[in-house]
N, C-alpha and C positions, 0 to 999 in steps of 0.2 A: 236432624238438627237444622238442615237447610230450611225446612218448612217453618220451624220455630223462628229462625232468623228473619225470614221474609215477613212473617206475621208481626214480629216486633217492629221491623222497619215501617210496615204499613200503619201500625197503631201510632208510632211516633209522628208519621206524616199527617195522619188525620188529626192528631192533637194540635199540631202547628196550624193546620187549616182552621180549626175551631177558634184558636187564640187570635188568628189573623182576622177572622170574621167578627170577633168581639171588638177588636180595635176599630174596624171599619164602622161598626154600628155606633160606637162612641163618637167617632169623628163626624158621622152623619147627624147625630143628635145635636152637635154644637155648630152645625151649619155647613159642613163640607158636603154639599149635595151634588157636586159635579163628579164624584168618583164613579167609575164604571160599575154598574149594577150587576153585570154577569159575573164579576169576580166574587161578590158576596154570595150570590146564588150557588156558585160552585162549592162553597164550604158545606152545603147541605147534600152534596152528592158523594157517595162512597163507591169506589171501584175496587173490587177484590179479585185477586188472581186465584181461580178455583180449579183450573185444570190445565195440563200440558206443562210439566216442569222440566222435562228432559227430552232430548232428541238426538239422533245420530246423523252424521254426515250422509248426504245422498238420499235422504228420506223426506217424507211429508208428515206433518203433524198438525194437531189442532190445539190452539191455546184458548182457554175459556176465561172470560172476565164477567164477573157479576156486577151490575150497576144497580145501586139502591138509592132511592130518593128519600132522604131523611128530612126534606123540607116540608113546608106547610102548603105548597102549591105544586101542581104537576110540572114536569119538565119534558122537553121534546128535543130530538136530534134526528138528523137525516143522514149522517155519515159518521163512521167510526174508523180511526186509523190506528195501526199498531206499528211502532218503530222498534227495531232491535239494534243493539250496538255492535253486534258481531258481523264481520264481513261474510258474504256468501249466504246470508239468510234474508229472505223476503217474505212479507206478509201481505195478503190481499185485503184491500179496504172493504169495509161493509157499507154498501150504499143501497139506495132504493127508496122505498116509501118511508115516511117519517115514523119514528118510534116515540110514543108518549108513555111516560111512567107516572102514574098518579102518586100523590103524597103517601109515603109509607110503602110503596110498591117497589118491585125490582124486576130486572130483565137480564137475560144472559146473552153475551156476545161471543160468537164462535169465529175466531180468525184462522183462516187456512194459511199455514206457514210452510214454505219450501226451503230445504237446505240442500245446497249443491255439494258435489263430492269434495270440494275444497273449503267448505265452511270452516270458519275459525273455531278451533277447539278452545272454549272458554266458558265462563259463567256470564251470559249476556244480560245486559239491562234491557228492560221493556218499558216503553212509554205509550200510554193509551190517550188518544185525544178524541173528544166528542165535538161534532160541529152541528150547528143549526144554520144552514146556508154557509156564509163565510164567517159567522160568529163562533168563537170557541166557547162551548158550553162548559167543558171541564177538561183538565189535562193532569194525568197522574203518572208517576214513574215507579217502577219496581226494580230494586237493585239486585243483581245476580239472580234473576228470576228464572232464566232458562239455561240449563246445563247442557252443553253440546259435547258429545262424545265422538271420538274418531271411529272410522268405519273399519274396525278389526274385530270380527266376531267369529267364533267357531260354529260352523253349521251343525244343526241337530238332525240326526237321521234315525229312522225306524221308530219314532215315537208318535203315536196317534191319539194319546189321551187328552184329557181336558186341560192339563197343565203343560206348559212349554218351558223346558229348562234351556236357557241360553246365556252364554257368558261372552263378554269381551275379554280377550286375553292379550297381555303385553309382556314381552320378555326383554330385559335389559341386562347389560353386564357392567361391572364396576370399572372396566377399562374401555376407553373410546374405540380401540381397535378390536374389541371382542375379548375372547379368551386368550390368555397369554401363557405359553409354556414356561414353567419355573416361577410363576408369580401366584399370589393369592387371588383366586378367581371367585367371584360371587355372581350367580345367575339369579336375578330377581324376577319373579313371576307375579304380575298384578292381575287380579280378577275383578270384573264388574258384573254383577248379576242383573241382566236386563230382561230376564224372563218374567213370567207371571206367577211364580211360585218360589218360596224359599227352598233352599237345598240343605238338608241336614246330614250329619255324619259325613261331611264332605272331605274327601281325600284328594290331595294334589300330588301327583307323582310324575317322575321324569323317566323317559326311556332314552338312554345315552348311547352314542356310537362307541365303537372300540377306540381305546386311547383316551377317553374322557371318563373319569370316575369321580364319585362323591368323596369328599375329604372329611372323615370322621362324622358322617351324617347319614341319616336314613334316606332312601330314595323317594319317600312319600311323607307328606305333612298333613296332619288332620286339622282342617279348618273349622270343624264343628258346624254351626249354623251360619249360612250366608243368606241374609234376608234380601228381599227384593230391593233393587236400587242401591245396595251397599257394595263396598269394595273390600278386598282381602289381598294381602301381600305375603308371599312366601319367598324365603331366601334359601338358596342351595349353594354351599361351598363346593367348588369343583377343582379337580387336579387334572392338568393336561400333560400327557407324555411328551418328553422333550424331542422325540423323533417324529412327531406328527407334522404333516405338511401344512403349509399356510393355505387354507381354503375354507369354504363354508361347510359346516357339518350339521346334519339334521338332528334336532333334539325335539322329541315329542312330549307335549304336556297333556296329561290325562287327568280330567276332573270327573270324579264319580261320587255319587251320593243318592239320596232318596228325596222325592218330591212330597207335596202335601198328601198324596195318596199312598205314601210309603212305597212307591214304585221305584225300582232302581233305575238310575239315569247315568249317562256318561257322555262327556264332551271331550273331544280330542282335537289337538291342533299341532302341526309340525312347524317349527321355526328353524331357519338355517342360520346358525351362529358362526361368525368368522373366528378362526383360530390363527393367531399370529405366532408363527414359528418358521424355521427353515423349510422350504418346500420347492417342488419342481414347477414346471410350466405345462400347460395343457393346450392342445390345438384342436380346432374344429374344422381344419382344412378339408378333411375327407368325410365330413358329415353332411348329409343332404336331408331335407324335409321332402318326403315323397307321398304319393297317393292321397293328396288332399281331396276330401269329399264333403260337400255341403249342398243342400238344396238351392236351386236357383231362386226360388221364392217360397215363402210360407205364409200362412194366415196368422194374424195376430191372435195370441192366446193359445196357439198350438205349439207342442214341443217339436224341436228339430235337433239334429245331431251333426256335429263337426267331427270328422275322423281324419287321421293322418298317420304317417309313419316317419320314424327317425332311422336313417340307414347309414351304417358305417361302410364306406366304399374303400377304406384304406387297407393296408397290408398287416396291421396290428390292431389289437383291441384298444378301446378308449374307455376310461372310467370317470366317474363322478361328474356327470353332466346334469344340468338343470333344464327341464323342459316346461315352458309356460305358455298360456294363451291369454292375451289381454282382452278383457271384456269391454265393449263400448257401453256408454251410458244408455239405459233403456232396455238392456238385455239382462235377464236373470239367469245365473248359472245354477243348474240343478245337480251338478256333479263336481268332481275335482278338476281344477284347471292348472295346478302346479304339481309337477312330477319330478322325482329324483331318480335318475338313471345311474345305478351303481356301476354297471359294466356293460359294454356293448362290444361283442366279438366282431372280428373282421368279416365283411360280407354278410352281416346279419342286420335285421331290421326289427325295431320295437314299435308296435302299433298302439295308438291312443284314440280314445273316443270320449267326447264331451257332449252332454245333453243340456240344452238351453231352451228358453222361452222368452217371447216378448209379450208381457202382460197387457200392453196397450193395444186394444182391438180397433181403434178408430184412426190411428195415424199411419200413413203409408210412408216408409222410409227404407233406405238402403243402409245396412249395417256392415262394417268391416271389422275383421278379427286378425290380430297379429300373433303369429306363432313364432316363438323364439327358442333356440337351443344355445346354451352357453355353459362354460365350465363353472363348477361350484365356487372356484376361487375368485370368479368375477374379473378375470384378466381383461383389460380394456382392448377393444377391437377384435375380440375372439368370438363374439356372438354372431349367429346367423339367424335370419328372420324370413318369414314368408307370410303373405296376406291372403285371406279368403273372405268372401262376403256373400250376403244373401239379401233379397228384397222382401220385406215384411208387408204384406198386402192388408188392406182394410177389411176386417171381418164384420164390420157393422157393430155399433155400440148403443144405438138408441133403443129405448124400451117403449113398446106400444101401450102397455098398461101402466098407469101411474102407480108408483110404489112409494109408500111411506115406511121408513124403517127406523129402528132404534140404532143410532149411529154410535152413541157413547152413553155410559152411565157411571155414576160415582156414588159410593155410600160412606165416604169419609175415612177410609182406611183399607187395610188388607183383610179385615174380617169384622164381624159384628158380634158384640158380647151379648149372650142370652140375657134377656130382661132389660136391655138398654134401648133407648130411643135413638134413631138415626134419621138423617135426611137422605132420601134417594133422589138424586138429580138425574133426569133423563134428557138426552139430547136426540131430537128427531130430525130426520133428513128426508127431503123430497128428492128422490133419485131421478125423476123425469126432467128432461131439459126443456120441455115445452108446455107441460100441464101444471097450472096452479091447483092447489087442493084447498078445500074449504069445509066448514061444518065438521071439524075433526073431533072425535070423541076417543079418548084413550082410557082403557081400563086395565088396572094392574091387579092380578090375583096371585095368591100364594098357593102353589099346587098342594102342599101338605099342611097348610094352616100355620106355618112357622111365623110368618110375618103378618102383622095387623096394622091397618091405617090408624093414625092418631090425629085427632082434631079435624078430620075431614073424611070424605068418602074415598073409595079406591079408584075413583074416576075423575078426570078433568077434561075441560073443553078448550079448544084452540080455534079461533076464527078462521085463520088462513095461513098456509105455508106456500110461498111462491115456488116456482120451478127452480130446482137446484139450490134451494135455500133451506135454512135450518130454524128450528124452534126449540126452546128449552123449558122444562117445567120441573118443579120439585114436589115431593110428597113426604110428609112426616110419618114415619112408621116405627114399629117396635118389634123386637124379636121375643117370642114367648119365653118366660123364665125357665120352663121345663123343656125347651126345645132340644132336640137331639143334636149332638156335636157333629156336624157334617156340612156339606155344601148343599143349600136348599135352592130351589128354582122359583123364579117369579115369571109369570106369563104376562106379556104386554100385548093386549088386543087393541087394534086401531080400526075404526070405521070412519070413512070420509067420502067426499064427493068431489068431482071435477066441476069446472065452471058451467058445464052443460047439465048438471044435476045427476050424472051417472054415479051410482053408488059403488064403492069398493071397500075392501077390508084386507088387513094383513095382521100377522101375528109374529112376535119375536119372543124368545126365551132368554132370560138373563139369570146368572147364578151369583149367590152371595154366601160365603163361608160363615158359619155360626160357631162360636167358641163358648164352652161352658167355663165358669169360674172355678179355679182350683181351690179346694177347701180342706185344710188339714186341721183336725181338732186334737188337742193333747190334754191328757188328764193331769191333775195336780201331782206333784212329786212329794211323797210322804217319807219322812226320815225313819230309819230303823229304830226299834224300841230302845236300844242302848248303843251308844256310840262313844268309844274311847279313843284318845289320842294315841297315835302310833300303832293302832290295831286295825288290820284289814277287815273291811266289811263291804256291803254292797246295797244297792237299791235298784228300783226299776220304775218304768213309766209306760203307760199304755197310750197308743195314738191311733187315730181313725181317719180314713179318707171319707169325709162326709159329702164330697162333691160328686158330680156326674162324669168327671173326666179323670183320666189316668195321671198319676203323679210319676213322672219318668225319672229314672236314675236317683231315687230317694236314698239318702245316706244320713246317718245319725252319729254325732260325736259329742263328747262331754269334756269340759275343761273347767278348772277351778283351782283354789288354793289347797290342793291335796296332791298326794303322790299315787302312782299306779304301778302295778307289777307287770301289766301287759296293756296292749292297745285296747281302747274302748270303742274304736270305730266300728260301726255296724252298717253294712251296705244292704239295703232292703231290695233295691232294683225297681221295677215298675209296679206300682201299687194301684190296683183297680179301685173304682169307686165302690163304697160300701164295705170295704175290707178294713181289718184292724190288725195291729201287731203290737209287740212290746219290745222295749229296749232295756236290757239288764247291764249294769255297769258296776265295777268294783273300785274301791279307793282306800287310801290310808290317810287319815287326818294327820296334819303336821303338828298341831298344837290344840290345847283346850280353848274353848270359846266358840264364837260363831264361825262356821265354815261355809263359804259361798261358792257357787259354781253355776254353770250355764250349759244346758243341753241344746245343741244346734242341729236343726233339721234343714237340709239342703235338697232341692229338687227342681225339675224343669216342668213347666206347664205345657199344654198341647201346642202352643205357638213357638216353643223352644226357648222361652225366657227362663233364666235361672232365678229362683226365689229362695230366700233364706228366712227361717223363723227361729228365734231364740227363746228358750224356756228357762228362766233363771230359778234357782232354788237356794235355800240356806238351811243348814243343819246346825244344831247346838252340840258341841263336842265336850265330853267330860274329861277330867284329868286322867292320866294313865292309871290303869288298874294297879293297886299296891302290890309290890313284889319284893320280898325280903329273903335273900339267899341264906341268911343265918337260920331262918325257920325251917329251911329244907335240910339242914344238917343235924340229924338226930344224935343226941348224946348217948354213947354206948352204955354207960352205967344205968341210965334211966330207961333206955329203949323207948324213947318218945316217938309217937306216930307223926308222920309228915302232914299235919292238918292244913298248913298253909297251901302246899301244892294241891291237896285234894280240894280245898275251897276254891282255888283259882280255876281248876278243871271243871268243877261243878258250875261255877258262874259262867264259864265259857259255853258249856253245854246248854245251860238254861238260856243264854243270850241267843245262840244259834237256833235253838228250838223255837224260841219266841219269834225270831225273824221269819222262819219258815212258816209258822202258824199264821203270822200277820199277813205274809204274802199270799198264802192260799186263801185266807178269808177275804182279802181284798179283791183277788181275781174272781172268786165266786160271787161277790157282791156286784162287780162290774158286769159279769155275764147275766146276772139276774136283771140289772137295769137295762141292758141291751135287749133282753127278751121282752121286757115290758114296753120298751120303745117300739119294737117291731109289732 
């Protein structure tokens, strides 16, 4: 919905610009010739936000803007700036040689954006300004264009596949002081899918400590499909024992499901939730942090380990301690840095080890780490801390060989529909800090022939990409109508030269998921030969999966102005492509005349979207079959035979026989038609 809103805002803004340009043209026609001409020219420039819609605190991202010249003459600019309304967010200006866009042409701007650890969490406005010297060529704003998320994500472990499942998880309570004994407590778990795959059959479950239980609720909630970039909220009613102490208790949130490859995935995160109740006090007077070990210096890019021990030197045991290590900015934690120490016996020690890395190989800096031990209750003044540090040395980061790489690509969504055209936007990056590249030829090929270029060849040419600069290009392509539903690969081969004429080449591989259209075909519904009011009868309908994809969780139901003796719901399950099935249902007409109904088919396509198809029908119902009780009472003197009941029975037998004959003849005809089609 966010993308639709932004596009609507952009269209409204462009319409206002065109109206303003028309007014200026009218004023100039009547003699107002001293108006600034660059304002009118800007009305023919369109800037669109095409990439980089969300980012997380403490990360770098790229925001892509497409500049299109809709005017009759070329435009030029030598500087582009990006302003963001959120605090803690900065964008690097694009400067250098002048860029010229001919009439009808377009160019892409790639802004490098940095978010610090305390960037404001909000939907930030963006403003793009183009300059030619000191003259403003165009200036456009985009409302709520960059969504900034807070830096709370559950780490993913043990997964090496193509898709990465990652969630931001937040836990809140309905009381400001946390969970309260004797009150109605609700724990709200909010998820944000920031991975590169949807998660289906998602279960959100809690692992609770002793004394905290669920109140008339299950310990897990099925969230179904959670698509990329979407949020889901689950609420758990909790009960807290009245004798629990006032302190923080660990509650583990476990998210499990399957990714696009149907591989099982799991993300876990532990939250320490405060409980407000009567409780004791805790002391760390006899706790020491000992045996601290960390290398004096390490090379940038290499893993290193910080190890230490927590020792109880007192005469009694201590329980419910929280041990944490504060990570400085620039260091990436590759293991756990927050620990819950349930119990530490007297004269005993608990050892910990944390693996970290500094990914920056070019900066030499001393990093300091703060080790803290404190009670779970968070009593003020009871925490103890100790510092450790290491020097990260410069491992060298320059590249001797100029490298051109595919930095980003976009195909307009999360997948491509088989048979549809799409625009493949490629972003290229010269990784070398000193070598400009020229005479660049880029060729895009489909490894299995799934993707075919449209209105152009599969190659394009770029004059030059300067050192540490970027270039963008788009190709119109289509996915074959009979393409297999899977993720297909595209190979991007690049050949180029440096300014000395030395030739180089590089190759990257990108992947694009292809989806097949779900296609459910349903036969006509034919009424039974005879249909009487208040008499139970039945009908059936044949249906086929004529597509190339599986129809998941297919179920069939019927409703209408009739009564039934039992449920008519039929659960088919997963229906493979090329398969057929039939739905039989019974009903009792309520009255003579037209009887209408509808058969509803509900299923999920391969992307997890639920689809519904209704098949209406109408039958003509006759009056109730004549029935006279007096005819069934034979007069003893005359010994009359019960002709009326015999006639009713014979009519019923004939009706049922006719229905069975009609159904078998119809099924035989359908099978013959399918054999002819095959």
